[in-house]
N, C-alpha and C positions, 0 to 999 in steps of 0.2 A: 304887372299882370299882362301887359301887351307883350312884355318880352317873353313870358312864358308859353303864350299862344303862337308865338314866333319860333320858339326854340325847336331843335332838332328832335328832342325827345317827345314832345307833344306831337310832333308830325310823325313819329314813329308810332306811337301808341294809336293814333288815329288809322293810321293805315292797318295795323293788326286787328282792330276793331271792325274795320271795314272789310277785311277779309273774312273774319268770323262771321260777320252779318252776311255777307255774300255765301258763306258755306252754308249757314242755317236756311237761308232763304231757298238756296238749290236743293237741300236735303228735304225741306218741307215738300218742295213741289214734286220731290220724287217719292218719298216714303210717307210723309205725314208728320206731324208735329210729335206724336207720341213716340215714334221711333227715334228720332233725334234726341228727345229727352233723354230717353233710356241710354242712347249711345254716350251722351254727355256725362250722365251719371255714371255708367259704366267705366269711362275713361277715367273719370275722379276716384272711383271706389277701388278699382283693380289693384292699385299698388298697396293699398291697406289690406284688402283681401289677401294678397300674395304674402305681405308681412306677418299677417295672422297666423296664416298656414305654417311659415317657416318656424315662427316663434312656438306654435302647437308641438310640431314635429320635434325642435330641439328639447323642449321641455320633457317630452314623452321619453325621448332618449336619454335624457339626463337622470330623469328620476328612476328610469328602467335599471340603470348601473346599480343605483342604491338597493332597488328591489331584489336585483338578482346577485349581490354582492356576495350573501351568505352561500348561495349555491355555488357560485364561481369558486368561493374560498374551500368549501367541502371537496369540490372536484379536484382543485389543486392539490388539497392534503392527501387525497387518495392517490393521485398520480405520483406524488412524492413517497409515499409509503411504498408503492408497487416498485419504484424505481430502487429505492433502498433495499428491498427484497431481493430483486433481481441481482443487484450487485453482491450482496451477501451470499447468494446461491453461486455466484460467479468465482467469489473468492474461495468459497468451500469447494468448488469444483476443482479450481486450479491447486488447492491444498492436497486433496485426495489424488490428483494426477501426479503431482510431484512425490507424493508418499509412495504410491505405487510404483514409480519408477525406480526410486530408491530401494524399495523392498525387493525389486527383481534384481539390482545390483547386488543386495544383501544375501541373496538365495545361496550363495555358496557357504555363507556361515551355518545355515540350516542344513545343508547337506553334511556339513563336517561335524556339526553338533545338533542332532534333532531336539536337543532338550533347551536349545537357547530360546529365549522369550524376549521380543522386542516391543517397546512401547513408543509411538511416536509423539514427538511434543514440538512445539513451536517457541522460538525465541520470542519472548514478551517484554523484556527488560534488560538494559544493560547501564553499568555504571560508569559514567564517562572518566572518572576520577581512577577507575581501576586499570592498572597498566597491563594486566595480564589477560585481560579479555573474559572475565566472569561475565555470567549472565544468568537471568532467570527464565524458567520454562513454564508452561502452562500445565503441567501435570505434577501431582503430589502423592501423599499418602492414599488418598482415595483411588489412585489410579494403580496402585500396586508398587509405587516408587519407594526406595529405602536408601538411607545413606550409604555412600560407597558404590552406589551402582554405577556402572561403566557408561559412558555417553560417546556416542560415535555418529558419523554421518556415513553415506555410502562409499566416501572417499578414505576414510580411516579414524582414528582415535581422536576425540576431541578434549575429554577431560573425565571427570568424576564428580557425582553428585555429593555435595558437602554439607547441604541444609535441607530439610524437607518439611514442608508444610501441607496442609489438607489438599490444597489445590495448586500447588506451585512447588518448585524446587530451585535451588541455587547451584551452579555448576561452577566448579575450578577448573581451569584449563590446564593442559599440560604445559603451556608455557610458564606457570606459576612456580617459583621455588617452594611454594608452602606444601605441594603435593610431595609425597615420599617418593623416591626414586623407583622406576618402573623397569621391570625385568624385561630385556629385549633380546632378540636374536637377529641375525643377518640370514636370510634364506639361502643364498648360495654358499657361503663357507660354514655357516652353523656357529659362527662366533657368537658369544654371549656378552652382554654388558647391562648398563642400566642407563635411563635417560632421565633427566631432570631440567627444570627451567631455572634460567639466569636472568637477572634484570636486563643485562646488556643484550643478551640474544633475543629475548621477548620482543623488542623493538623490530626485530628482523624478522618475526614470525618463525623462529627456530629453537630447538632444544639443543642441550649438550649430550653426547652419548659418551660415557665415561667406562672406565675399567676395561679397555680393550687390552689384549696382549700387546706387548711392545712391538712384536714383529706381525701385527694385525694385517690379515691379507684383505680387509675390506676396502673396496674402492669408490672413489667418488661416483654416485649414480646408484649403488646399491640399494636395495629395499631393504628397511629395517622394520620388524613386525614384533608384536608382543610375544613374549616366551610362554605366558600362561601360568607362571609360577607366583605363588603369593595368594591365589585365590579371589583376587579384585578384579583382575582382566582376563577375559578369554584368550586363549592363544591364537596367534596369526592375525591379529587385529593390525592392520598397516598403520605405522606411524609418520613415515616420510622416507625420503631420500637422504642417504648419507653424502657428507662432503668429504673433503680430503682430511685423510687420518694424519695426525702430528702425535709426537712422543709428549708425554707430559714432563713437566720441568725436573721432576725426580728421577725420570727415566725408567721407572719401573713398568708403567702402564702407558697406553696410547688414549686419544680420545678425538671425536669429530664432532661435527655439527648434524643435526638431522632437521631437515625442513619438510613440513606437511604438505601435502599435494594441494591444500585449498588455505585459505586465510580464514584461521580458527577465529579471529576477531570479528569476522562479519558474517558468521554462519546464520541462518535464519530457521533451519528446520534440523532436527536431530532425531535420535533413536536412543533410547535408555534401554540398556540390556539388564533385564530385572532377575533374569535366571540364566543358569548355563550349567553344564557339566562340570564340577569341580569347585562351584562357587563356595567360599567360606561365608559362615553366617555371620553377618553384622560387618563384613569386610574385614575380618580378622585373617592375618597371613597364616 
């Protein structure tokens, strides 16, 4: 016990108590015992009051998130819907803009044949396994589309409608051997022939121009257009650019390739010619 009273710890405690006692005596002499008591109680209770206030504010904020969660969710959904509508309007605006631009480029067809009727359509599906670029459009019988209607872009001939649904149609391109040969003419020389698709040339986005004169004057770079015979294709629809003419193995006729001015396998927007002067009923020649 004597060792405890002689220890440094005991001495330190006594010094602290002496200081506190001196502080209390000084405070009493200056402000009175009531004020000192209040200060001591305030010093002790202040940390607890701060902790209580912090917990109250935190709990209020935490519960407020749950109380307002539904309101926030509804606001978020509204904003999402408005954003979706704006995106849809932007897509529609872009489609109409591109359609109008192409219609301006096709104005020459209207001047040449006032009876021609065009229906704009979007490519909505492609068959990856179909090697000749066949595709489906978003217009069908309800829009006046019929079997054998010609399909074009502002840059030239794409193909023919070969299947019609109520609100869709399937298009076979000029790259396909399944299409009947198309009568064509070279604008400069007036030479006639037919184009058809082949498996080999379809890989190069080309068609074969056959039945040219053995002494053909067609040169590489000449423009090939539809002749208008047969009643399926209007005349003067651009097909593409001729390649180098070569004589067939039998030596009687010549042939060449025709390359469209665009990639048929990647077109996104087309026009279906639903009527024109000289069109045959049902695509019959």
